[in-house]
N, CA and C atoms as a LAMMPS dump frame, in Angstrom:
ITEM: TIMESTEP
0
ITEM: NUMBER OF ATOMS
297
ITEM: BOX BOUNDS ff ff ff
-5.0000000000000000e+02 5.0000000000000000e+02
-5.0000000000000000e+02 5.0000000000000000e+02
-5.0000000000000000e+02 5.0000000000000000e+02
ITEM: ATOMS id mol type element x y z
1 1 1 N 275.413 -425.005 13.787
2 1 2 C 275.516 -423.873 12.879
3 1 3 C 276.917 -423.634 12.465
4 2 1 N 277.128 -423.422 11.26
5 2 2 C 278.451 -423.255 10.634
6 2 3 C 279.04 -421.883 11.014
7 3 1 N 280.394 -421.936 11.176
8 3 2 C 281.135 -420.702 11.42
9 3 3 C 280.981 -419.718 10.226
10 4 1 N 280.983 -418.554 10.583
11 4 2 C 280.84 -417.522 9.461
12 4 3 C 281.979 -417.536 8.473
13 5 1 N 281.704 -417.257 7.186
14 5 2 C 282.785 -417.112 6.273
15 5 3 C 283.768 -416.06 6.699
16 6 1 N 285.082 -416.202 6.321
17 6 2 C 286.111 -415.078 6.678
18 6 3 C 285.705 -413.807 6.1
19 7 1 N 285.019 -413.708 5.058
20 7 2 C 284.565 -412.315 4.488
21 7 3 C 283.575 -411.71 5.591
22 8 1 N 282.774 -412.484 6.2
23 8 2 C 281.897 -411.918 7.165
24 8 3 C 282.618 -411.449 8.395
25 9 1 N 283.621 -412.198 8.731
26 9 2 C 284.551 -411.802 9.879
27 9 3 C 285.308 -410.484 9.629
28 10 1 N 285.678 -410.264 8.384
29 10 2 C 286.471 -409.1 7.877
30 10 3 C 285.469 -407.97 7.976
31 11 1 N 284.256 -408.108 7.627
32 11 2 C 283.271 -407.099 7.594
33 11 3 C 282.997 -406.63 9.066
34 12 1 N 283.073 -407.648 9.936
35 12 2 C 282.843 -407.214 11.491
36 12 3 C 284.06 -406.513 11.935
37 13 1 N 285.348 -406.845 11.418
38 13 2 C 286.521 -405.944 11.84
39 13 3 C 286.382 -404.519 11.365
40 14 1 N 285.987 -404.425 10.108
41 14 2 C 285.792 -403.136 9.436
42 14 3 C 284.863 -402.283 10.204
43 15 1 N 283.74 -402.854 10.584
44 15 2 C 282.711 -402.16 11.394
45 15 3 C 283.336 -401.547 12.596
46 16 1 N 284.008 -402.524 13.449
47 16 2 C 284.569 -402.134 14.737
48 16 3 C 285.619 -401.027 14.497
49 17 1 N 286.439 -401.179 13.512
50 17 2 C 287.61 -400.19 13.354
51 17 3 C 287.008 -398.865 12.937
52 18 1 N 285.996 -398.767 12.078
53 18 2 C 285.323 -397.618 11.715
54 18 3 C 284.664 -396.961 12.81
55 19 1 N 283.849 -397.727 13.695
56 19 2 C 283.265 -397.157 14.781
57 19 3 C 284.064 -396.344 15.761
58 20 1 N 285.323 -396.98 15.941
59 20 2 C 286.258 -396.177 16.897
60 20 3 C 287.237 -395.277 16.234
61 21 1 N 286.919 -394.864 14.953
62 21 2 C 287.843 -393.914 14.141
63 21 3 C 289.228 -394.43 13.939
64 22 1 N 289.477 -395.723 13.751
65 22 2 C 290.705 -396.128 13.413
66 22 3 C 290.982 -395.936 11.837
67 23 1 N 292.328 -395.708 11.458
68 23 2 C 292.6 -395.706 10.097
69 23 3 C 292.99 -397.103 9.899
70 24 1 N 292.448 -397.678 8.66
71 24 2 C 292.912 -399.077 8.453
72 24 3 C 292.923 -399.227 6.899
73 25 1 N 293.719 -400.316 6.542
74 25 2 C 293.573 -400.73 5.12
75 25 3 C 293.92 -402.21 5.074
76 26 1 N 293.589 -402.767 3.919
77 26 2 C 293.699 -404.204 3.864
78 26 3 C 294.731 -404.452 2.593
79 27 1 N 296.011 -404.798 2.889
80 27 2 C 297.015 -404.932 1.796
81 27 3 C 296.579 -406.016 0.889
82 28 1 N 296.913 -405.788 -0.533
83 28 2 C 296.61 -406.763 -1.393
84 28 3 C 297.731 -407.736 -1.509
85 29 1 N 297.548 -408.969 -1.236
86 29 2 C 298.59 -409.98 -1.151
87 29 3 C 298.818 -410.493 -2.649
88 30 1 N 300.048 -410.417 -3.239
89 30 2 C 300.241 -410.808 -4.565
90 30 3 C 301.48 -411.815 -4.527
91 31 1 N 302.037 -412.03 -3.228
92 31 2 C 303.1 -413.046 -3.107
93 31 3 C 304.495 -412.443 -3.318
94 32 1 N 304.471 -411.128 -3.433
95 32 2 C 305.786 -410.437 -3.634
96 32 3 C 306.084 -409.462 -2.358
97 33 1 N 307.222 -409.399 -1.935
98 33 2 C 307.569 -408.474 -0.791
99 33 3 C 307.403 -409.163 0.532
100 34 1 N 307.349 -408.34 1.532
101 34 2 C 307.221 -408.916 2.939
102 34 3 C 305.791 -409.3 3.146
103 35 1 N 305.466 -410.363 3.951
104 35 2 C 304.014 -410.66 4.165
105 35 3 C 303.379 -409.732 5.197
106 36 1 N 302.2 -409.614 4.99
107 36 2 C 301.396 -408.682 5.984
108 36 3 C 300.001 -409.566 6.457
109 37 1 N 299.49 -409.06 7.339
110 37 2 C 298.288 -409.707 7.858
111 37 3 C 297.055 -408.962 7.052
112 38 1 N 295.835 -409.461 7.459
113 38 2 C 294.769 -408.861 6.63
114 38 3 C 294.382 -407.432 6.872
115 39 1 N 294.586 -406.915 7.979
116 39 2 C 294.349 -405.494 8.185
117 39 3 C 295.55 -404.814 8.893
118 40 1 N 295.842 -403.563 8.447
119 40 2 C 296.843 -402.893 9.088
120 40 3 C 296.178 -401.603 9.566
121 41 1 N 296.355 -401.265 10.784
122 41 2 C 295.53 -400.095 11.326
123 41 3 C 296.409 -399.184 12.215
124 42 1 N 295.796 -397.921 12.32
125 42 2 C 296.519 -397.065 13.251
126 42 3 C 295.364 -396.355 14.055
127 43 1 N 295.57 -396.391 15.46
128 43 2 C 294.518 -395.798 16.283
129 43 3 C 295.322 -395.009 17.469
130 44 1 N 295.053 -393.761 17.582
131 44 2 C 295.685 -392.969 18.653
132 44 3 C 297.204 -393.058 18.67
133 45 1 N 297.912 -393.19 17.426
134 45 2 C 299.183 -393.258 17.292
135 45 3 C 299.733 -394.651 17.476
136 46 1 N 298.876 -395.61 17.681
137 46 2 C 299.427 -396.977 17.997
138 46 3 C 299.169 -397.859 16.694
139 47 1 N 300.046 -398.808 16.558
140 47 2 C 299.959 -399.732 15.331
141 47 3 C 299.232 -401.006 15.637
142 48 1 N 298.417 -401.434 14.721
143 48 2 C 297.648 -402.74 14.979
144 48 3 C 297.635 -403.393 13.651
145 49 1 N 297.811 -404.617 13.711
146 49 2 C 297.552 -405.58 12.594
147 49 3 C 296.767 -406.783 13.002
148 50 1 N 295.828 -407.143 12.088
149 50 2 C 294.796 -408.159 12.414
150 50 3 C 294.862 -409.224 11.364
151 51 1 N 294.887 -410.465 11.742
152 51 2 C 294.566 -411.577 10.725
153 51 3 C 293.261 -412.256 11.052
154 52 1 N 292.396 -412.154 10.129
155 52 2 C 291.07 -412.657 10.313
156 52 3 C 291.025 -414.156 9.934
157 53 1 N 290.231 -414.905 10.677
158 53 2 C 289.978 -416.357 10.472
159 53 3 C 288.566 -416.695 10.855
160 54 1 N 288.169 -417.711 10.155
161 54 2 C 286.867 -418.334 10.472
162 54 3 C 286.893 -418.855 11.946
163 55 1 N 285.883 -418.845 12.603
164 55 2 C 285.826 -419.301 14.161
165 55 3 C 286.564 -420.685 14.165
166 56 1 N 287.508 -420.651 15.192
167 56 2 C 288.355 -421.826 15.458
168 56 3 C 289.611 -422.251 14.567
169 57 1 N 289.691 -421.452 13.619
170 57 2 C 290.953 -421.616 12.905
171 57 3 C 292.088 -420.8 13.374
172 58 1 N 293.278 -421.209 13.165
173 58 2 C 294.516 -420.654 13.783
174 58 3 C 295.426 -419.944 12.673
175 59 1 N 296.235 -419.053 13.105
176 59 2 C 297.138 -418.41 12.135
177 59 3 C 298.204 -419.582 11.582
178 60 1 N 298.606 -419.375 10.374
179 60 2 C 299.478 -420.164 9.653
180 60 3 C 300.928 -419.95 10.307
181 61 1 N 301.879 -420.831 10.129
182 61 2 C 303.179 -420.498 10.696
183 61 3 C 303.859 -419.168 10.167
184 62 1 N 303.664 -418.962 8.731
185 62 2 C 304.053 -417.591 8.259
186 62 3 C 303.404 -416.514 8.92
187 63 1 N 302.174 -416.524 9.225
188 63 2 C 301.423 -415.451 9.842
189 63 3 C 301.815 -415.242 11.314
190 64 1 N 302.23 -416.425 12.014
191 64 2 C 302.664 -416.336 13.268
192 64 3 C 303.992 -415.644 13.402
193 65 1 N 304.838 -415.954 12.42
194 65 2 C 306.165 -415.307 12.408
195 65 3 C 306.056 -413.721 12.117
196 66 1 N 305.126 -413.38 11.267
197 66 2 C 304.72 -412.004 10.931
198 66 3 C 304.273 -411.262 12.207
199 67 1 N 303.273 -411.918 12.858
200 67 2 C 302.839 -411.267 14.158
201 67 3 C 303.852 -411.197 15.145
202 68 1 N 304.907 -412.124 15.189
203 68 2 C 305.948 -412.021 16.189
204 68 3 C 306.927 -410.816 15.891
205 69 1 N 307.155 -410.552 14.558
206 69 2 C 307.785 -409.291 14.205
207 69 3 C 307.16 -408.012 14.551
208 70 1 N 305.811 -408.044 14.41
209 70 2 C 305.057 -406.806 14.632
210 70 3 C 305.174 -406.5 16.232
211 71 1 N 304.991 -407.548 16.984
212 71 2 C 305.137 -407.594 18.45
213 71 3 C 306.513 -407.026 18.885
214 72 1 N 307.535 -407.61 18.328
215 72 2 C 308.792 -407.292 18.629
216 72 3 C 309.11 -405.728 18.366
217 73 1 N 308.431 -405.19 17.434
218 73 2 C 308.564 -403.899 16.986
219 73 3 C 307.783 -402.891 17.969
220 74 1 N 306.944 -403.556 18.788
221 74 2 C 306.014 -402.691 19.633
222 74 3 C 304.643 -402.602 19.195
223 75 1 N 304.206 -403.151 18.086
224 75 2 C 302.997 -403.057 17.639
225 75 3 C 302.051 -404.245 18.268
226 76 1 N 300.758 -404.021 18.053
227 76 2 C 299.737 -405.049 18.5
228 76 3 C 299.351 -405.854 17.333
229 77 1 N 299.438 -407.203 17.392
230 77 2 C 299.1 -408.128 16.372
231 77 3 C 298.131 -409.165 17.04
232 78 1 N 296.981 -409.463 16.27
233 78 2 C 296.073 -410.416 16.816
234 78 3 C 295.344 -411.138 15.739
235 79 1 N 294.99 -412.325 16.082
236 79 2 C 293.997 -413.136 15.283
237 79 3 C 292.57 -412.904 15.655
238 80 1 N 291.697 -412.589 14.649
239 80 2 C 290.364 -412.152 14.964
240 80 3 C 289.405 -413.108 14.348
241 81 1 N 288.706 -413.974 14.983
242 81 2 C 287.766 -414.914 14.437
243 81 3 C 286.308 -414.552 14.697
244 82 1 N 286.023 -413.42 15.23
245 82 2 C 284.49 -412.939 15.485
246 82 3 C 284.054 -413.465 16.747
247 83 1 N 284.755 -414.296 17.46
248 83 2 C 284.34 -414.675 18.755
249 83 3 C 283.992 -413.566 19.755
250 84 1 N 283.332 -413.672 20.702
251 84 2 C 283.002 -412.634 21.744
252 84 3 C 284.289 -412.23 22.424
253 85 1 N 285.289 -413.169 22.654
254 85 2 C 286.574 -412.955 23.221
255 85 3 C 287.416 -412.011 22.288
256 86 1 N 287.426 -412.239 21.004
257 86 2 C 288.142 -411.463 20.117
258 86 3 C 287.522 -410.015 19.932
259 87 1 N 286.209 -410.067 19.853
260 87 2 C 285.471 -408.688 19.809
261 87 3 C 285.997 -407.853 20.968
262 88 1 N 285.893 -408.446 22.226
263 88 2 C 286.274 -407.72 23.331
264 88 3 C 287.649 -407.341 23.412
265 89 1 N 288.574 -408.181 23.043
266 89 2 C 290.011 -407.834 22.899
267 89 3 C 290.24 -406.634 22.022
268 90 1 N 289.612 -406.674 20.823
269 90 2 C 289.793 -405.431 19.926
270 90 3 C 289.219 -404.269 20.425
271 91 1 N 287.932 -404.156 20.981
272 91 2 C 287.391 -403.077 21.525
273 91 3 C 288.101 -402.578 22.582
274 92 1 N 288.589 -403.462 23.531
275 92 2 C 289.464 -403.025 24.643
276 92 3 C 290.647 -402.268 24.262
277 93 1 N 291.39 -402.755 23.182
278 93 2 C 292.532 -402.201 22.607
279 93 3 C 292.177 -400.842 22.073
280 94 1 N 291.134 -400.615 21.394
281 94 2 C 290.695 -399.445 20.768
282 94 3 C 290.236 -398.238 21.836
283 95 1 N 289.769 -398.761 22.908
284 95 2 C 289.222 -397.89 23.917
285 95 3 C 290.166 -397.504 25.047
286 96 1 N 291.551 -398.072 24.997
287 96 2 C 292.3 -397.798 26.086
288 96 3 C 292.587 -396.236 26.162
289 97 1 N 292.775 -395.805 27.383
290 97 2 C 292.963 -394.332 27.669
291 97 3 C 294.374 -393.894 27.045
292 98 1 N 294.487 -392.789 26.388
293 98 2 C 295.74 -392.235 26.046
294 98 3 C 296.678 -392.239 27.161
295 99 1 N 297.964 -392.68 26.796
296 99 2 C 299.028 -392.766 27.842
297 99 3 C 299.759 -391.31 27.82
């Protein structure tokens, strides 16, 4: 069975973020300005950015650099490919108790 298209994975992320009440948006990439990942979100005062990929694909070097900058600034950055592991990682991050 083929891996789902990236647009299907994006819909999966939208459903999860909406279910847990996260604010999110998807920046429009036009090649100008600083790079961003597919989703930028805020939940319980915490920053999250997600790069979606088809199952088994990896972030590009540029996306990896962007994720490193987000993490260095104290945010959460992740690749999400729709796998059970990534679904659990996202839900776990969204359901963490307030600090």
